[in-house]
NUDREN-257884 format. One record per residue (C-alpha): residue number from 0; residue in one letter; x negated, y, z. Coordinates in steps of 0.1 Angstrom, whole numbers, padded with zeros to 4 digits. Example, Ala and Ser with C-alpha at 12.3 -4.5 7.8 and 13.67 -1.06 7.14 Angstrom:
<sites>
(site 0,A,(-0123,-0045,0078))
(site 1,S,(-0137,-0011,0071))
</sites>
This chain:
<sites>
(site 0,M,(0232,0045,-0102))
(site 1,T,(0219,0038,-0080))
(site 2,C,(0187,0022,-0100))
(site 3,K,(0184,0053,-0121))
(site 4,T,(0181,0068,-0091))
(site 5,N,(0156,0050,-0077))
(site 6,E,(0134,0045,-0107))
(site 7,A,(0133,0086,-0107))
(site 8,V,(0128,0096,-0071))
(site 9,A,(0104,0065,-0061))
(site 10,L,(0090,0042,-0088))
(site 11,N,(0088,0063,-0118))
(site 12,I,(0063,0089,-0097))
(site 13,P,(0027,0098,-0105))
(site 14,E,(0018,0087,-0072))
(site 15,T,(0039,0052,-0071))
(site 16,K,(0026,0051,-0106))
(site 17,K,(-0016,0055,-0095))
(site 18,L,(-0010,0036,-0066))
(site 19,V,(0004,0004,-0090))
(site 20,E,(-0023,0013,-0117))
(site 21,Q,(-0050,0012,-0092))
(site 22,N,(-0039,-0018,-0078))
(site 23,G,(-0034,-0038,-0114))
(site 24,V,(0003,-0049,-0103))
(site 25,V,(0024,-0063,-0134))
(site 26,T,(0061,-0047,-0132))
(site 27,L,(0092,-0062,-0142))
(site 28,R,(0122,-0053,-0148))
(site 29,A,(0157,-0084,-0144))
(site 30,D,(0186,-0065,-0166))
(site 31,T,(0215,-0081,-0152))
(site 32,K,(0238,-0060,-0179))
(site 33,T,(0215,-0072,-0209))
(site 34,G,(0195,-0097,-0198))
(site 35,P,(0199,-0136,-0190))
(site 36,T,(0221,-0133,-0154))
(site 37,Q,(0220,-0167,-0150))
(site 38,E,(0179,-0169,-0144))
(site 39,I,(0181,-0137,-0127))
(site 40,H,(0213,-0143,-0100))
(site 41,K,(0190,-0178,-0100))
(site 42,L,(0156,-0159,-0087))
(site 43,M,(0179,-0132,-0066))
(site 44,I,(0194,-0162,-0045))
(site 45,E,(0160,-0177,-0040))
(site 46,L,(0144,-0145,-0025))
(site 47,G,(0175,-0145,-0005))
(site 48,N,(0200,-0120,-0026))
(site 49,T,(0228,-0150,-0019))
(site 50,G,(0252,-0122,-0019))
(site 51,G,(0240,-0112,-0054))
(site 52,G,(0234,-0070,-0044))
(site 53,I,(0216,-0047,-0069))
(site 54,P,(0194,-0030,-0068))
(site 55,F,(0170,-0053,-0056))
(site 56,Y,(0129,-0056,-0057))
(site 57,A,(0105,-0078,-0051))
(site 58,I,(0065,-0076,-0048))
(site 59,Y,(0045,-0108,-0045))
(site 60,P,(0010,-0100,-0030))
(site 61,G,(-0020,-0106,-0047))
(site 62,D,(-0030,-0129,-0020))
(site 63,G,(-0001,-0152,-0028))
(site 64,G,(0015,-0145,0010))
(site 65,N,(0051,-0143,0014))
(site 66,V,(0072,-0121,-0014))
(site 67,I,(0085,-0082,0002))
(site 68,T,(0120,-0079,-0015))
(site 69,F,(0143,-0050,-0001))
(site 70,D,(0181,-0029,-0018))
(site 71,S,(0196,0000,-0019))
(site 72,F,(0180,0037,-0016))
(site 73,I,(0145,0039,-0016))
(site 74,T,(0122,0058,-0008))
(site 75,P,(0083,0068,-0022))
(site 76,T,(0066,0063,0011))
(site 77,Q,(0090,0035,0014))
(site 78,V,(0080,0019,-0019))
(site 79,Q,(0042,0031,-0017))
(site 80,D,(0038,0013,0021))
(site 81,L,(0051,-0023,0010))
(site 82,L,(0026,-0021,-0028))
(site 83,R,(0002,-0012,-0003))
(site 84,K,(0011,-0042,0022))
(site 85,A,(0008,-0064,0000))
(site 86,G,(-0027,-0054,-0017))
(site 87,P,(-0040,-0053,-0049))
(site 88,S,(-0033,-0079,-0077))
(site 89,V,(-0057,-0110,-0073))
(site 90,T,(-0086,-0109,-0099))
(site 91,R,(-0092,-0139,-0124))
(site 92,M,(-0121,-0140,-0140))
(site 93,S,(-0117,-0154,-0179))
(site 94,T,(-0141,-0185,-0193))
(site 95,A,(-0164,-0162,-0211))
(site 96,G,(-0167,-0147,-0165))
(site 97,V,(-0156,-0115,-0174))
(site 98,P,(-0132,-0102,-0153))
(site 99,N,(-0090,-0101,-0163))
(site 100,R,(-0058,-0088,-0145))
(site 101,P,(-0029,-0113,-0137))
</sites>
């Protein structure tokens, strides 16, 4: 229930979606109920979630800084502030000299 609540009140709302789009954020979802759980749990442990609690979120800053992790109930302000802190995704240049999103 917490995952669906977080999606409804903080993640899948216009303000957060706009910030994700403006910053070129690539979003991924790992679902332990339908996905390869061994890989998911290994990554969660590497990110500091040794108890395997869900929901668990990670933001990888575009500048390569430390991964930002958080869990449990989240607010729109919390998510949006952390996305701003992480900054925009780094733009890469294609071989033709045209910017590509990572």
